[in-house]
N, C-alpha and C positions, 0 to 999 in steps of 0.2 A: 747540473744540480738536478735530483729527483725530482717528479713532476708525479701526482696523483694519477690513477689511470682512468682512459677517458669517461666522462659522465654516463657518456650514450644519448641515444635521440632523446630529443625532449617530448613530454607527454604529447602535446598535439602536434601536427607531422606538415600542418599548411599556418601559416605568418610568423612563423619561430626561425631563424635562419639555420639549413642545415648543412652541419660540416662534412665535406665530402672532399677525400683523397684520391686522385684520380692516378692509376700507371698506367701509363701510355706514353710511348716516346713519339708520336703524332702529335704535336699539338692542335692541327684541324679537327683531329679525332676525339682529342677530348675535351674540345669547346662542343663539339655537336650533342658530345653527352650530357654537358650543364645547360645547352640550350634545350636540351630535349627536358630534363630535369623544369628547366621553367617555365617551359608550356605546358607540364604536367599542374602548374602550381605550387610548385617548391621554392622557397625562397633559400638560395644557393650563397655557402660560400665555400671556396675550393680552393685545391693547392695541386699542380699536377708533378710527378717525377718517373723518372724511367730509369734507376739504379736503387741497388738496396741501400747504399748509405741514406741514399737522398729519401728512400722511404722509411724506412728507423728513423731520422729527425725529424722526417713531418708527423709519423705519426705521437713523437713528444711534443711537438711545437702545436700542430692542428689539434690532437686529440679528436678525430674526425670521427663522426657519427656514423658514416659510410664509407665503404671502399669499394670502387669500380674499378675492377683491374683488367687489363690486355692478358689475354694467354700466353701471348709466345712477345718476347722485347729482345734487342738486341745484347743487351748484358744483364737479362733480368726476366722472370716469367711470373705467372699467375699462380703457378702451385708453390714456388719458393716465397710471395707475398704471404699467401694464407697460411703457410705453415709458420711463418716467423710473428702472425697474430697469434696462433696456438700457444708459442713458445712463451709471447709475452703476458699470454693467459687473457688477452684482450677481449671482453665481448661485444664483439664490433661487426653487424651485416655485411656480408663481401658477398658482393656480384660479378659473377667473370663475366667480361665483355669483348668479343672476338671476332674477328671474321673468318680464322682459319681455325677454328676449335671444334674437335669433331665429335662425335656423339660419343666416343667410347670415354676420353678426357672430359667432357661434361658429367658424365656419371660420374667419374672419380673425384673430380671438384665438387660435387653434391655430397658424395659420401666421405670425403674430408672435412665437412661443415661449408662448403659454399653457401649461400641462400639461394642462387639463385644464378643459372647462365643464358644468355642471350647472344644473337649474331649481329653484326655491326648493319646489315644490312635489313635488321627487324628490330629498329629501335623504336617503334610507337609501344612495345611492350615494356619501355624499360620505367615509365611511371608507375603501371600496377605492379611493377615487379618490386619498384623500391617501395612500395607500400604495404606489398605484402611482407617483403623483408622486416622490415619496422616494425608490423603489427605483430608478426613473429618473436619480433625482441622484446616489445611492451610484453609479451604475453609469458613469454620466457621467465623476465624480470618479475612480474607480478605471479609468478608460480613460486621461484625461488623465495619472494618475500613470505609466502606463504608457509613455504618449507621452513624458513629460518623462526618463524613465529613457534611454530609447531615444536622447531628441533631447542628452541628456547624454555618452552612447559617443560619440554624431557628435562633438559640440564638443570631446572630451577626441582624439578623433582627429585632428581639422584644427587643436588646438592643439600635438599632438605630433608631425605631421609635417614632415619636415626641409626644407620647400620652403615657398615665401614666397607666401600666401594674401592676396588683399585683393576689396576692393568698393570703388568708387566712383561718385561720381553721375554723371551725363551730362556737368556741367561741370567732372568733373575732380576734387572734394571727395573723399578719401578717407574711406568711413564704415566700413570693416572691416578688420582685419588679423590675421595669427594671428602669432606670439610670434615664428617662425621669420623673417617678415617684418619686424620691429621690430628683430631682431638684425642681421639682414643688413645694413639700410640704418642701423646704429648710431644708433638714438634711443635717450633716455636710458629711455623708456616707450611703451606704446602710446597714450596719452591723446595726448603731443604729437607723433607720427604719425600720428592720424587728426585733427589739426590743422591740416594740410598740404595741400595741392592738390598732385596728384601731377605736373604740371605743372612744378612748382618742384623737382623729383628732376631733371629732364631735364639732363643737361649742354648740351643742346643742344634748349631748348624748342619750337622750332620746327618740330621734326619730331613733335611729338605731334598736331598736326590732321590730319597726314597721316594717322598711325596711326588717329584717330576716324574719319575718312571711311572709312578701309576697312572698318573693323569695321560702320559703320552703312550700308555699301553692300552687303555680304554678309552670308552667315549664317554660321553655323560659327565654330569655334575657328583665330586666326590667330597665328601667331608671329614677332616682331620681335628683331631684336638692338640695344640701343643702350647708351647710356653714362648712368649715373646718379649723381650726388654724392651722399655718406651724409651723416649729419649734421655730422661734423665736418670736411667738405670735401673729403674723398680721394674720388678717381673709382674704380667698377667698372666692369667689362664683364657686362652681367644678358642674360638671356633672359628673351620675357616671350611667356608663351601667354595669348589673352586672347579673350574672347565677350561680345555684347551681350546683355542682357537686356530684352527686349520684351514689351508691352501685346498685349493681344489684335488690338490695332489694326494691330499692327508698329512701335509706336512705340519709341524706347529709352530704357528707362528707366534703366538703371545698366552698367557693366562689370563684369565678374567676370577673375580673372586670376591665374596663378601666374608667381611671379617665381623664376629660379635665377641665383645669383653665378655667372658662366662667364668671371670674371677671369683663373683659370686656363688653361682652357681655350683663352680667346683666345691669352694669352702664347704658351701651348704651340703654339699653327696659326701665332702671329707666328715663333717658333723653329724650325718644320721649314721656312721661306723662308732662312733663315742656312747659313752654312756647317754642315756636319754636324762638321769635324772643331772648329773651334770651341764649340761647343754639346752636344756628345755628354755630356761630364758630366750637365748640366742635362736631356737626352735621356734618360737612365737612373735620374735623380733625381725626375722631376715624377711627381706621383701617378693624373696620367692615364696610359691607356694610350696609346702613337704607335706606329705602323706604316709600314713601306711596303711597298708589293706591286709587281709587275710587271702590265705589262696584262692576262694571262693568269690572273693572281689568285695567283703563286708568291709567297712572301711572302720580300723581300728586308731585313727589317729588322725588328724591334719590343724594345721596353723592357721593365723589369722590371715594369711594370704591367701591361702588356699581358699578359704571361706566365702574371701572377698572377689576373689577370680573367678568363682564358680556361680555365685550370689545368692548364697545360703545366708539364712537369718544369723546365723552363731552357729555356735559348733556343733550343739547338740542335732539343730537339723541336719547337717553333713553327718555325723556318725551315723545318723539312724537309717543311712539310705545303703546302696551297693555302688561300686566303682564304676560295674558294668553299664550304671545310666549315665555316666557322665563324658562316655563316647558315643560319636554320631555315626559311626561305622565299628561294627562292632567284629565283625570279620579282621578288620585292620588290628581292631585291639588282641583276637585270640590270637593274631600270628606274631605279634610283639610281645606276648605272654609268653609264647613257645622258644622265643630269641632269648630273651629273659632266662627261660630255665635248662637252655643249651650252654648258655656264655657266662650267666651269671651276674653279668651287668649290661645295661645298653644306654650305651648315651646319644643322647640328640634326637630320640624319636620325634619328629614330628605327626600331629593328629588332631582333628577338629572335634572339639569339646562343647556338649550342649549347657549353658548354663540353666540355673533354676528355672529364668522367667523365660526360657526355650533358643535364645538366642544363642546363635553357634560362634564361639571363638576358636582361633588356632594356638596350640602350644605346643611348646618344643619339654620331652619330657626323659630326666633320666632317673634309671631307676635300677633295683639289684634286689636279686634273692637274698632273704633272711634265710639259712638252712642251721638245723638242727646237730647233735653231734653225729646223728646216722646220715647228712648229706640230705635231707628232704627236706623242702620249702616249706617254713613258718608264715612269713610275711613277705610283700613288696613294701619295700621304703624307695618314695619317688622325690623327687625335686623337680617342680614344674614353672615354667615361665610363661606369661601370657605374649605371642609373637603375632596377635592377630595385626598389629598396626605396620608390622616388618612384614608379613604375606602380603597385608594389601597393596603396602608400596610395592612390592616387587613385583605383583600382578599388574597394577597400575602401568609401571615401566612397560610390560611386554603387553599392556592393552594399547599402549599409546603406541611402541615401536608399530604394534600390529597396523594400528589407524593411519600414521604416519607413511608405511609401506603399501596400504589402499587408495591415499591420495594420491601417492604419487602415481599409482598404475591408472586412477580417472586421469590426474593431468597428463600423462604419458598417451592415453587413449584419446584427449581433447587435442590435444598439440600432434598427434603423428594423423587422425582421422577425421575425416570431411564426413564420412558416414553415420548420424545421428544414432542408428540403430546400432552399431559397434559401440559409440561409447556411453551410450544408455543398459548396452548390456552389462557391460563393464562394470559400470555404475550400481546395477540392481546385484552384480555378483561381492559387491563390497557390504552392501547392505546387507545381505542376508549373512555373510561370513562376519562382521565385526557387530554388526545388532543383533546378531540370532532373530532375526525374522525368519518365520516358515514362507513367508510368500510376501513380493512387492511388486509394484507397478509405477508406471510414470503416467499421468493423466495430461491431455495437454488440450489446451483452450484452441476452439474452432469460433471463431469471430462472428463466420455468416451462418454457423448453424447453432450458434451460442449454446453448444456442447463440450463437455469434457470429455475425449474420448483415448482411451489407451494407447499409447506412442510404445510401450515394450513392460514385458511384466517377468515375475520369476514366481517361481511355487504356485500360479495359479491354475483350478480345472479350466480344462480344454474352452468349456462356455464360455469364461470368462479372461484367457489367454490372451488376446486380441482382439481390437475391435470388427473384425472382420466376423467372431461370433458372437459380439456383444454389442446389444443396442446402446449409442451412446449416452452418457451420463447429462442430464439437463443441468446447465449451466447456474441454474437458478437457484437448486434446493439439494441436499444431500450432505451428507458428512465433509466430504468434499470440495463442494461448493461453499462450504462455511468456514475453510481453513481460509479457500483464496478470497472469499470477500472480506474477513475481519483479519486478513493480514497475519495467523499466527496459527500454531500447531492445535489440531483438536487432536483429544486424547481421550479414548475409551479403555479402562482397564478392563472392564468384564462387560461383555454384551449381555451376557445372560441376565446382568442386573440393572440395564438397562433398554430396558423392550425399543423405544424412540430410535436408539444406536442404532439396531439390527433394522427395524422398518428401513432408514434414513441410507443405508449401505446395503444392498442387494449381493455383493460378494461379501461382505461379512457374515450376512444370515444364510445363505447357502453354501458359503464352502466350508463351514464347519471350524470358523476361526471367533476368536472368542476376543481377545484383545486387538486393538486399531490406534492408530497413530497414522494422521496427515498432515504432512508438511507444505508449506505454500513455498513455489519457487519464484524468489523474486529476480528482476532483472531489470535494472535501470528504475529501480522505483516503482515497477509495475508489477502485479500478481497477478496471474494468469494460467500457472500450472501448476499441480499438485505432485507430493511424492506422499504415497499410501505404503504402510508396513501391516502386515496379519500379523499375530501370535496365536498358536492355537491353546495357548494359556494364557489365564489374568497374569497381567503385568502392567507393574506400575513402574513409568521410566524416571530415572532419577534427573539430577541437572546436567550430569557430565553425558548419559545416553543422550539427553535433549539436542543437546550442544552438537553434539555429533551428528545427528540426524541434520540438523542446518547447515553444517558444513557441506554434507553431502547433497542438501538441498540446492544449495548455491552452486556446487559443482556441476549439477546438474541443470541450473538456470544459465548458466555461461555455455556450457554442451548444444542445449537446444537454442540459445540467441543467434550463437556463433553458426548453427545450422541454417536457422533463417536467413540470419544475414546472406551467406555463400547462396543459397537458393536464391534469395532476391538478387544478386549480383549478376547470378547465371542468365536468369530471366530476362533482366536488363541489356546484357549484352547480346542475347540471342534477339530481343525484339530490336537491336539497334540494329544489327547486322543484317537482319531482313530489310528493315527501311534503308539499309545503304545498298543493298544488293537492286532491290526494287527501284533505285532512284539510277543503278546504272540503265536496268533492261528498258526504264524510260527514255535515256539518252539515246542506247540502243536505236531502239524505234524511231527516235528522231534522227537517228543519220541515218536510216534505213529509207526513210521516208522521204528523205534529200534525193537519195541516191534510188531510183526504180529498178536500176540494173540488177543491184544486189538485196533487195526487199528480202530480210528471213535468215541472210547468208550470216549474219553476227550470232543471231543464236545458236543456228546449226552449225557453227564450227566451235561456238563453246562448249558443246554441250560433249562434240566429237573429241574435241582435243583433250576436257577432262576425263573421258573414257579412256583415251589413250595413256593420258599418264599415269592413271590408275593402274592401266595394264603391267606399265614399266616399273611400278613400284612408287613410284609419289602418292606422299596421303599428306592426311594434318591437314594444317592451314597452307603449307605451301599448296595443294591442290585448290583451295580458296583465291589464292592468287594469281591463280593461271586461269582459273575460268573469269575472274575479273578481266584479266587483260586480253584474255579470247574474245570478252564482248568487245571489251575500248578499240580493238587493233587497228582501226581505222579512225579512230577520234580525232586523230591530226588531223584530219579528210575537212573538218569544221575550219579550219582557217586558207582552203585552197577557196578560190573566188569559183562560184557557177560556171561562170564563162570556160573555166579549164573542168573542171568537174564534173561537169553534164555535156561536154562538147561531144557531139555524135561521130566525128572524126579521128583521125589520127591526130596526136600533138605535135607542136613543133617542140625544137629542142628546146627554146625557151620553155615553154609549157610543160613539156617533160620535167625541166629540172626543178618548176617549180613544185609541179606535181611529188618530185621524190623526194620533196623539203618533209612532207606529210609523217613521217616516222620524228624527227627531231621536234615539229610542233605539239604531236602527242608526248613527247617526253618533257617538253618546259610546261604543258597543260596540266601534267598529272604531276610534277614531282613536288610543286608545293601544297598538295593535297594528301595530308599524313598517312593516311589508311588505304589509299591507291598507290603509294610509293615505290611498294614492293611490285605490284603488277604493272608498273612502268616496263618492264623486259620485252612483253610480246608486243606493245603500240612501237615499241623503239628498234627493235632489231628482227621484227617478223621477214622483212626484204633482205636479209643478209644470207649468203649463201656458203655451202661447204666448201667452195672452193677457191673462195674471196673475193667472188666476181660481183658480190650484193652492195647495197648500200643502207644507211648511209657511210658507213666507217671499215666497210670492207672487212668485215670481221671475216678470219678462215678457223674450220675447224672446231674444235671443241671450246675455240674462245667465245663463238657463239654460244649463249647460255640454253641449258638443255630443254626450259619452256621455250623458249622463241624456235630451234629447232623443232619440237614436236609440233608446233602450230604451223611454222610453214608449211609443214608436207599435209597437215587438215586442209590450210588453207588452198592449198593448190588442187589437191583432191575435191573440195568442194567446190573450184570454181568450173573443173573440168566436167564435173556431174551436172552441172546447173547449163539450162539454158539462157544463152545472152541472144542479144540483137542482131550479132553479127556471125551468129553459130548455134547450133543445136548442142545441147548436151553429149559428151561422148559416152559409148557404154562403158560400161564398167571393166572388162576386159583390156580395150584400149588405156583404160587408164590405169589400170593395174602395170601395163606394160611400159607406160611411159613413168610410171615412179620409179619402175625399177630400172630402168635406161637413167636417171637423172640419178641414182646411188653416186657417192661421192662426186655429184657437180653442184647440183641444188641440194641435195639432200644427204643427211647425215645414213651411211650407209647400216648402223646399228638398229636403227629404226624399220628401215623398208620393211622386213618382217610381221614384224610386231603388229605395223599400220596397217599391212594388209591382211592380218588374223584379227585386227579390233573394226578395219572398217567394211560396212558391208553396202549392201545394195543401197540404201536409203542413205545412206552418210552423204 
């Protein structure tokens, strides 16, 4: 039975059962993982599998919120488990947990989509790793929802635009069409149109190969006029604007286009070639603007639709003017007239015209030259339609697509980087590109100083480019402060007409800007930070512009909130680690006070051990565990009675047996302490010897952990270089000779030379 895909983790990760699928062939290891999750505060419902069939069955049954997978199993592996999630398109956080996975394999898993990886001997990281994975999942789902809403707005626009929009495959099969396209061609529904090849719509199908060849040969949008046959068999004239969609190699994947029924326009153009007397009534009644002008532009005639389109009070007013005054771009008009002179007829010329009231509209003009018997032009006859709605719709689609891409870029920056500066710079780039800003900045609230300080800026002069060259703005007054305190956008369309605005915002006054908009950044219901936009010319933003500004402000608030939360978490972790290490040093001092003979020994050997480990290439968290283990190497002696530990003379065999148990006491003491568990290797194994004669387990060679091998050498070095009641400290050369002599017996031979080069006379 088919099941719906996994619902994903719950909105809150605590207190709600978390469904976990564990891919592990060792049940005790799986139980350790679940115990660690429960210790971290998760309520867990879980299941364990170790084969691919069982894994697929549990994905269907359990619908997990999280997958924890070993890297290598006898019948299965973590790479295959992750790949199966991708094949099923399951959006489930995946964390690799292994005791053998190398760094290269871990990096490959992360590249293939794993949320994190960790080693089994560092399970303390499991809780934070799960938190991060689930938080990333939540952010991804929220981002996808925002994209879905944006795409829905785009689909609504495409659905409602009055122009037929379509997409076909390279061989002509229609794969997408909007409602206007379906209505224009008279099909009963969209599905029946999608079952049609566009070639069948042509009255003359042989013309389509020529159209396809032109689209494939040259880039850009091409316009054609053809006859199409509607579903009921009637024929219409259409103007088709189309372009090819290509892959990265330039091969054509599909064609996209816009279709307009120009049957009326076509009929009007045909009427112009007939006698004016015979068709005068139709000339006045046709809903498309018709006109005739002299060669010098003087208007000879215009129908009622033309008069209305250009906003004249009546025919006499339009006849008293010149057609040159209709055009917003005289250069474009001159080129168009030259083309008419050359070709006789120009169809579908799109231009911006200026109405009588000054408003600019977009028009499409089909015109021809009327010549005398000698071929000299007497008049220009034309038919014009107002295509402002269509052009605005097309521009709106492009604008929405561009803004959608901008939001995606910002979301990617927020998801991919924890560096607030990088994210804010990406956001300000989009403010400049999408909102036409000449300059923009982000002001961040400083609660301690009660000021707003610039965190990032674009387009501002050096004095205002950052908080280093700009005295912070008081959060108590100014335009930005007003936007924050009133929790609304503050708009100054023209600062020249608003002296108070220029006084309240120095960057506006001194930066040469005219228009100013400040939007509050709202995070968790609180307004503290502000996004400022500057323009050099007067500007009155419309509702769509302000809505997108608010969207960008919301993205900025998310980015700043994420950065603040991450910074707080880092500081808390650092303070906690310092507290841990201070406590450990207190333990060590207590041990040294108990055993006066080794006073100061633990701190010295811990520093020398870290120095040698670093020289051997050990880095990161491993160094922290080595330092802690070195500090606590003799912590097991806490369980040794004073009579034995402080005995001035030799120990009896029974007393020696008790003393030799202190590594086991150390292991028992440190194992329950989670953050010290990785450090117990040194206390547990530092009396093992390379030749297997050590204790407590007689480990041999590389079976002894590297950290313990490093420490053993340093520990002996320090003991020989220190004074004891029963002997003075050895000279450094004698210690060097002893260490070399014990290579392969007590010490790892590979560590001898690095140790001698690292440990100096003061070690």
